[in-house]
Biotite code that builds the C-alpha atoms (Angstrom):
import biotite.structure as struc

atoms = struc.array([
    struc.Atom([29.434, 98.519, -0.634], chain_id="A", res_id=1, res_name="MET", atom_name="CA", element="C"),
    struc.Atom([30.299, 99.625, -4.136], chain_id="A", res_id=2, res_name="THR", atom_name="CA", element="C"),
    struc.Atom([32.210, 97.481, -6.592], chain_id="A", res_id=3, res_name="PHE", atom_name="CA", element="C"),
    struc.Atom([35.338, 99.632, -6.156], chain_id="A", res_id=4, res_name="LYS", atom_name="CA", element="C"),
    struc.Atom([35.249, 99.332, -2.362], chain_id="A", res_id=5, res_name="LYS", atom_name="CA", element="C"),
    struc.Atom([34.531, 95.574, -2.532], chain_id="A", res_id=6, res_name="SER", atom_name="CA", element="C"),
    struc.Atom([37.433, 95.053, -4.923], chain_id="A", res_id=7, res_name="PHE", atom_name="CA", element="C"),
    struc.Atom([39.756, 97.127, -2.722], chain_id="A", res_id=8, res_name="LYS", atom_name="CA", element="C"),
    struc.Atom([38.637, 95.131, 0.336], chain_id="A", res_id=9, res_name="PHE", atom_name="CA", element="C"),
    struc.Atom([39.376, 91.822, -1.432], chain_id="A", res_id=10, res_name="LEU", atom_name="CA", element="C"),
    struc.Atom([42.804, 92.993, -2.598], chain_id="A", res_id=11, res_name="VAL", atom_name="CA", element="C"),
    struc.Atom([43.772, 94.239, 0.877], chain_id="A", res_id=12, res_name="VAL", atom_name="CA", element="C"),
    struc.Atom([42.455, 91.023, 2.476], chain_id="A", res_id=13, res_name="SER", atom_name="CA", element="C"),
    struc.Atom([44.433, 88.907, 0.029], chain_id="A", res_id=14, res_name="ALA", atom_name="CA", element="C"),
    struc.Atom([47.616, 90.879, 0.747], chain_id="A", res_id=15, res_name="LEU", atom_name="CA", element="C"),
    struc.Atom([47.153, 90.517, 4.490], chain_id="A", res_id=16, res_name="ILE", atom_name="CA", element="C"),
    struc.Atom([46.602, 86.758, 4.159], chain_id="A", res_id=17, res_name="LEU", atom_name="CA", element="C"),
    struc.Atom([49.611, 86.386, 1.881], chain_id="A", res_id=18, res_name="ALA", atom_name="CA", element="C"),
    struc.Atom([51.772, 88.353, 4.303], chain_id="A", res_id=19, res_name="GLY", atom_name="CA", element="C"),
    struc.Atom([50.605, 86.186, 7.200], chain_id="A", res_id=20, res_name="GLY", atom_name="CA", element="C"),
    struc.Atom([51.412, 83.031, 5.232], chain_id="A", res_id=21, res_name="ALA", atom_name="CA", element="C"),
    struc.Atom([54.886, 84.356, 4.444], chain_id="A", res_id=22, res_name="ALA", atom_name="CA", element="C"),
    struc.Atom([55.503, 85.111, 8.110], chain_id="A", res_id=23, res_name="VAL", atom_name="CA", element="C"),
    struc.Atom([54.242, 81.644, 9.048], chain_id="A", res_id=24, res_name="GLY", atom_name="CA", element="C"),
    struc.Atom([56.632, 80.043, 6.557], chain_id="A", res_id=25, res_name="CYS", atom_name="CA", element="C"),
    struc.Atom([59.607, 81.843, 8.026], chain_id="A", res_id=26, res_name="SER", atom_name="CA", element="C"),
    struc.Atom([58.902, 80.218, 11.392], chain_id="A", res_id=27, res_name="ASN", atom_name="CA", element="C"),
    struc.Atom([59.508, 76.701, 10.040], chain_id="A", res_id=28, res_name="LYS", atom_name="CA", element="C"),
    struc.Atom([62.377, 74.885, 11.708], chain_id="A", res_id=29, res_name="LYS", atom_name="CA", element="C"),
    struc.Atom([65.320, 74.069, 9.476], chain_id="A", res_id=30, res_name="ALA", atom_name="CA", element="C"),
    struc.Atom([65.917, 70.323, 9.060], chain_id="A", res_id=31, res_name="PRO", atom_name="CA", element="C"),
    struc.Atom([68.494, 68.717, 11.323], chain_id="A", res_id=32, res_name="ASP", atom_name="CA", element="C"),
    struc.Atom([71.954, 68.452, 9.710], chain_id="A", res_id=33, res_name="PRO", atom_name="CA", element="C"),
    struc.Atom([72.814, 64.959, 8.531], chain_id="A", res_id=34, res_name="THR", atom_name="CA", element="C"),
    struc.Atom([75.987, 63.046, 7.712], chain_id="A", res_id=35, res_name="SER", atom_name="CA", element="C"),
    struc.Atom([76.769, 59.731, 6.045], chain_id="A", res_id=36, res_name="THR", atom_name="CA", element="C"),
    struc.Atom([78.749, 56.671, 7.061], chain_id="A", res_id=37, res_name="LEU", atom_name="CA", element="C"),
    struc.Atom([79.631, 54.724, 3.930], chain_id="A", res_id=38, res_name="SER", atom_name="CA", element="C"),
    struc.Atom([81.791, 51.948, 2.646], chain_id="A", res_id=39, res_name="GLY", atom_name="CA", element="C"),
    struc.Atom([81.918, 48.511, 1.119], chain_id="A", res_id=40, res_name="THR", atom_name="CA", element="C"),
    struc.Atom([81.363, 44.945, 2.244], chain_id="A", res_id=41, res_name="LEU", atom_name="CA", element="C"),
    struc.Atom([83.570, 42.130, 0.951], chain_id="A", res_id=42, res_name="VAL", atom_name="CA", element="C"),
    struc.Atom([84.194, 38.502, 1.821], chain_id="A", res_id=43, res_name="TYR", atom_name="CA", element="C"),
    struc.Atom([86.860, 36.116, 0.584], chain_id="A", res_id=44, res_name="ARG", atom_name="CA", element="C"),
    struc.Atom([84.781, 32.957, 0.165], chain_id="A", res_id=45, res_name="ASP", atom_name="CA", element="C"),
    struc.Atom([83.357, 32.056, -3.238], chain_id="A", res_id=46, res_name="GLU", atom_name="CA", element="C"),
    struc.Atom([79.713, 32.296, -2.208], chain_id="A", res_id=47, res_name="VAL", atom_name="CA", element="C"),
    struc.Atom([76.938, 33.532, -4.454], chain_id="A", res_id=48, res_name="LYS", atom_name="CA", element="C"),
    struc.Atom([74.181, 35.074, -2.372], chain_id="A", res_id=49, res_name="LEU", atom_name="CA", element="C"),
    struc.Atom([70.579, 34.241, -3.210], chain_id="A", res_id=50, res_name="SER", atom_name="CA", element="C"),
    struc.Atom([68.106, 37.034, -4.042], chain_id="A", res_id=51, res_name="PRO", atom_name="CA", element="C"),
    struc.Atom([66.724, 36.579, -0.496], chain_id="A", res_id=52, res_name="ASN", atom_name="CA", element="C"),
    struc.Atom([70.021, 37.408, 1.231], chain_id="A", res_id=53, res_name="ALA", atom_name="CA", element="C"),
    struc.Atom([69.958, 40.311, 3.689], chain_id="A", res_id=54, res_name="VAL", atom_name="CA", element="C"),
    struc.Atom([72.940, 42.285, 4.984], chain_id="A", res_id=55, res_name="ALA", atom_name="CA", element="C"),
    struc.Atom([72.263, 44.008, 8.301], chain_id="A", res_id=56, res_name="TYR", atom_name="CA", element="C"),
    struc.Atom([74.514, 47.037, 8.728], chain_id="A", res_id=57, res_name="VAL", atom_name="CA", element="C"),
    struc.Atom([74.352, 48.405, 12.292], chain_id="A", res_id=58, res_name="ARG", atom_name="CA", element="C"),
    struc.Atom([75.878, 51.555, 13.761], chain_id="A", res_id=59, res_name="LEU", atom_name="CA", element="C"),
    struc.Atom([76.258, 51.052, 17.519], chain_id="A", res_id=60, res_name="ALA", atom_name="CA", element="C"),
    struc.Atom([77.294, 53.248, 20.429], chain_id="A", res_id=61, res_name="ASP", atom_name="CA", element="C"),
    struc.Atom([79.845, 51.075, 22.257], chain_id="A", res_id=62, res_name="ILE", atom_name="CA", element="C"),
    struc.Atom([80.911, 53.605, 24.884], chain_id="A", res_id=63, res_name="THR", atom_name="CA", element="C"),
    struc.Atom([79.761, 51.274, 27.681], chain_id="A", res_id=64, res_name="ASP", atom_name="CA", element="C"),
    struc.Atom([81.255, 48.171, 26.017], chain_id="A", res_id=65, res_name="GLY", atom_name="CA", element="C"),
    struc.Atom([80.069, 45.791, 23.317], chain_id="A", res_id=66, res_name="ASN", atom_name="CA", element="C"),
    struc.Atom([77.714, 43.889, 25.621], chain_id="A", res_id=67, res_name="LEU", atom_name="CA", element="C"),
    struc.Atom([75.905, 47.112, 26.524], chain_id="A", res_id=68, res_name="LYS", atom_name="CA", element="C"),
    struc.Atom([75.984, 48.645, 23.044], chain_id="A", res_id=69, res_name="SER", atom_name="CA", element="C"),
    struc.Atom([73.070, 50.739, 21.830], chain_id="A", res_id=70, res_name="THR", atom_name="CA", element="C"),
    struc.Atom([71.860, 50.695, 18.236], chain_id="A", res_id=71, res_name="THR", atom_name="CA", element="C"),
    struc.Atom([71.990, 54.171, 16.727], chain_id="A", res_id=72, res_name="VAL", atom_name="CA", element="C"),
    struc.Atom([70.874, 53.069, 13.268], chain_id="A", res_id=73, res_name="LEU", atom_name="CA", element="C"),
    struc.Atom([70.444, 49.829, 11.347], chain_id="A", res_id=74, res_name="GLN", atom_name="CA", element="C"),
    struc.Atom([69.884, 49.348, 7.651], chain_id="A", res_id=75, res_name="GLN", atom_name="CA", element="C"),
    struc.Atom([68.983, 46.261, 5.643], chain_id="A", res_id=76, res_name="GLU", atom_name="CA", element="C"),
    struc.Atom([70.629, 45.734, 2.266], chain_id="A", res_id=77, res_name="LEU", atom_name="CA", element="C"),
    struc.Atom([69.573, 43.112, -0.254], chain_id="A", res_id=78, res_name="HIS", atom_name="CA", element="C"),
    struc.Atom([72.856, 42.210, -1.984], chain_id="A", res_id=79, res_name="PRO", atom_name="CA", element="C"),
    struc.Atom([71.730, 39.029, -3.778], chain_id="A", res_id=80, res_name="GLY", atom_name="CA", element="C"),
    struc.Atom([73.206, 39.066, -7.287], chain_id="A", res_id=81, res_name="GLY", atom_name="CA", element="C"),
    struc.Atom([75.365, 42.140, -6.571], chain_id="A", res_id=82, res_name="VAL", atom_name="CA", element="C"),
    struc.Atom([79.043, 41.848, -7.421], chain_id="A", res_id=83, res_name="GLU", atom_name="CA", element="C"),
    struc.Atom([81.616, 42.388, -4.682], chain_id="A", res_id=84, res_name="LEU", atom_name="CA", element="C"),
    struc.Atom([82.311, 44.790, -3.126], chain_id="A", res_id=85, res_name="PRO", atom_name="CA", element="C"),
    struc.Atom([78.792, 45.579, -1.886], chain_id="A", res_id=86, res_name="ILE", atom_name="CA", element="C"),
    struc.Atom([78.388, 49.332, -1.311], chain_id="A", res_id=87, res_name="PRO", atom_name="CA", element="C"),
    struc.Atom([76.428, 50.775, 1.622], chain_id="A", res_id=88, res_name="PHE", atom_name="CA", element="C"),
    struc.Atom([75.490, 54.176, 3.034], chain_id="A", res_id=89, res_name="GLU", atom_name="CA", element="C"),
    struc.Atom([73.998, 55.001, 6.417], chain_id="A", res_id=90, res_name="LEU", atom_name="CA", element="C"),
    struc.Atom([72.586, 58.509, 6.722], chain_id="A", res_id=91, res_name="SER", atom_name="CA", element="C"),
    struc.Atom([72.157, 59.773, 10.250], chain_id="A", res_id=92, res_name="TYR", atom_name="CA", element="C"),
    struc.Atom([71.283, 63.003, 12.007], chain_id="A", res_id=93, res_name="LYS", atom_name="CA", element="C"),
    struc.Atom([74.382, 64.681, 13.431], chain_id="A", res_id=94, res_name="ASP", atom_name="CA", element="C"),
    struc.Atom([72.634, 65.132, 16.789], chain_id="A", res_id=95, res_name="LYS", atom_name="CA", element="C"),
    struc.Atom([72.528, 61.325, 17.198], chain_id="A", res_id=96, res_name="TRP", atom_name="CA", element="C"),
    struc.Atom([76.335, 61.229, 17.532], chain_id="A", res_id=97, res_name="ILE", atom_name="CA", element="C"),
    struc.Atom([78.048, 62.320, 20.740], chain_id="A", res_id=98, res_name="ASN", atom_name="CA", element="C"),
    struc.Atom([81.651, 63.313, 19.880], chain_id="A", res_id=99, res_name="PRO", atom_name="CA", element="C"),
    struc.Atom([82.917, 61.934, 23.216], chain_id="A", res_id=100, res_name="SER", atom_name="CA", element="C"),
    struc.Atom([81.390, 58.469, 22.623], chain_id="A", res_id=101, res_name="HIS", atom_name="CA", element="C"),
    struc.Atom([82.799, 55.449, 20.769], chain_id="A", res_id=102, res_name="GLU", atom_name="CA", element="C"),
    struc.Atom([80.922, 53.941, 17.805], chain_id="A", res_id=103, res_name="TYR", atom_name="CA", element="C"),
    struc.Atom([81.353, 50.748, 15.817], chain_id="A", res_id=104, res_name="SER", atom_name="CA", element="C"),
    struc.Atom([79.934, 49.295, 12.648], chain_id="A", res_id=105, res_name="LEU", atom_name="CA", element="C"),
    struc.Atom([78.661, 45.727, 12.760], chain_id="A", res_id=106, res_name="GLU", atom_name="CA", element="C"),
    struc.Atom([77.613, 43.664, 9.745], chain_id="A", res_id=107, res_name="VAL", atom_name="CA", element="C"),
    struc.Atom([75.776, 40.358, 9.407], chain_id="A", res_id=108, res_name="ARG", atom_name="CA", element="C"),
    struc.Atom([74.765, 38.660, 6.161], chain_id="A", res_id=109, res_name="ILE", atom_name="CA", element="C"),
    struc.Atom([71.937, 36.149, 6.445], chain_id="A", res_id=110, res_name="VAL", atom_name="CA", element="C"),
    struc.Atom([70.822, 34.018, 3.507], chain_id="A", res_id=111, res_name="ASP", atom_name="CA", element="C"),
    struc.Atom([67.829, 31.698, 3.627], chain_id="A", res_id=112, res_name="GLN", atom_name="CA", element="C"),
    struc.Atom([67.775, 31.839, 7.428], chain_id="A", res_id=113, res_name="GLY", atom_name="CA", element="C"),
    struc.Atom([71.466, 30.998, 7.821], chain_id="A", res_id=114, res_name="LYS", atom_name="CA", element="C"),
    struc.Atom([74.113, 33.384, 9.170], chain_id="A", res_id=115, res_name="LEU", atom_name="CA", element="C"),
    struc.Atom([76.798, 33.373, 6.450], chain_id="A", res_id=116, res_name="LEU", atom_name="CA", element="C"),
    struc.Atom([79.112, 36.287, 7.263], chain_id="A", res_id=117, res_name="PHE", atom_name="CA", element="C"),
    struc.Atom([79.963, 38.693, 10.080], chain_id="A", res_id=118, res_name="ILE", atom_name="CA", element="C"),
    struc.Atom([82.672, 41.254, 10.635], chain_id="A", res_id=119, res_name="ASN", atom_name="CA", element="C"),
    struc.Atom([85.267, 39.546, 12.790], chain_id="A", res_id=120, res_name="GLY", atom_name="CA", element="C"),
    struc.Atom([86.979, 42.637, 14.127], chain_id="A", res_id=121, res_name="ASP", atom_name="CA", element="C"),
    struc.Atom([85.297, 45.591, 15.765], chain_id="A", res_id=122, res_name="LYS", atom_name="CA", element="C"),
    struc.Atom([85.350, 48.443, 13.219], chain_id="A", res_id=123, res_name="GLN", atom_name="CA", element="C"),
    struc.Atom([85.331, 51.735, 15.116], chain_id="A", res_id=124, res_name="GLN", atom_name="CA", element="C"),
    struc.Atom([83.923, 54.695, 13.200], chain_id="A", res_id=125, res_name="VAL", atom_name="CA", element="C"),
    struc.Atom([83.055, 58.401, 13.270], chain_id="A", res_id=126, res_name="LEU", atom_name="CA", element="C"),
    struc.Atom([84.533, 59.793, 16.495], chain_id="A", res_id=127, res_name="THR", atom_name="CA", element="C"),
    struc.Atom([87.960, 60.094, 18.096], chain_id="A", res_id=128, res_name="ASN", atom_name="CA", element="C"),
    struc.Atom([89.781, 60.066, 14.770], chain_id="A", res_id=129, res_name="GLY", atom_name="CA", element="C"),
    struc.Atom([87.964, 57.016, 13.366], chain_id="A", res_id=130, res_name="HIS", atom_name="CA", element="C"),
    struc.Atom([86.807, 57.115, 9.726], chain_id="A", res_id=131, res_name="PRO", atom_name="CA", element="C"),
    struc.Atom([83.383, 57.723, 8.193], chain_id="A", res_id=132, res_name="SER", atom_name="CA", element="C"),
    struc.Atom([84.263, 55.562, 5.171], chain_id="A", res_id=133, res_name="THR", atom_name="CA", element="C"),
    struc.Atom([85.236, 51.926, 5.706], chain_id="A", res_id=134, res_name="VAL", atom_name="CA", element="C"),
    struc.Atom([85.952, 48.722, 3.818], chain_id="A", res_id=135, res_name="ALA", atom_name="CA", element="C"),
    struc.Atom([84.481, 45.874, 5.865], chain_id="A", res_id=136, res_name="MET", atom_name="CA", element="C"),
    struc.Atom([86.032, 42.436, 5.348], chain_id="A", res_id=137, res_name="VAL", atom_name="CA", element="C"),
    struc.Atom([83.498, 39.833, 6.450], chain_id="A", res_id=138, res_name="LEU", atom_name="CA", element="C"),
    struc.Atom([84.258, 36.299, 7.638], chain_id="A", res_id=139, res_name="GLU", atom_name="CA", element="C"),
    struc.Atom([82.383, 33.089, 8.247], chain_id="A", res_id=140, res_name="ARG", atom_name="CA", element="C"),
    struc.Atom([81.106, 32.907, 11.858], chain_id="A", res_id=141, res_name="PRO", atom_name="CA", element="C"),
    struc.Atom([83.564, 31.231, 14.215], chain_id="A", res_id=142, res_name="GLY", atom_name="CA", element="C"),
    struc.Atom([86.678, 32.081, 12.157], chain_id="A", res_id=143, res_name="ARG", atom_name="CA", element="C"),
    struc.Atom([87.692, 35.255, 13.987], chain_id="A", res_id=144, res_name="HIS", atom_name="CA", element="C"),
])
């Protein structure tokens, strides 16, 4: 093969490979759409959380009742030293939420192994006219 033919062969081969790669890229699946549930956590007691404190923010499907709730998503926040209100955001895939189901947000703050705060009232979110942004007022356990 002459230099000219070899060069032409390489150029054509490169173009074919590049075209195949471009076609392959177009077959990639688009990422699932996502949404965000956000808000703030507050409590009325004058309690300074230690750096080890953990807030567990849980999105639950409560369609079958609280006792049979299913966790959709849970996030841990480390609010020690953060001023009130404590902000949070839960990002979820839209396909995880069934528009005909009921969902609630549950919060627990644990500090040094002790449960300090919970949300006393069920906070419904996302579906059936319920909000995607909430202000959660937490209470000491046993006060609700």
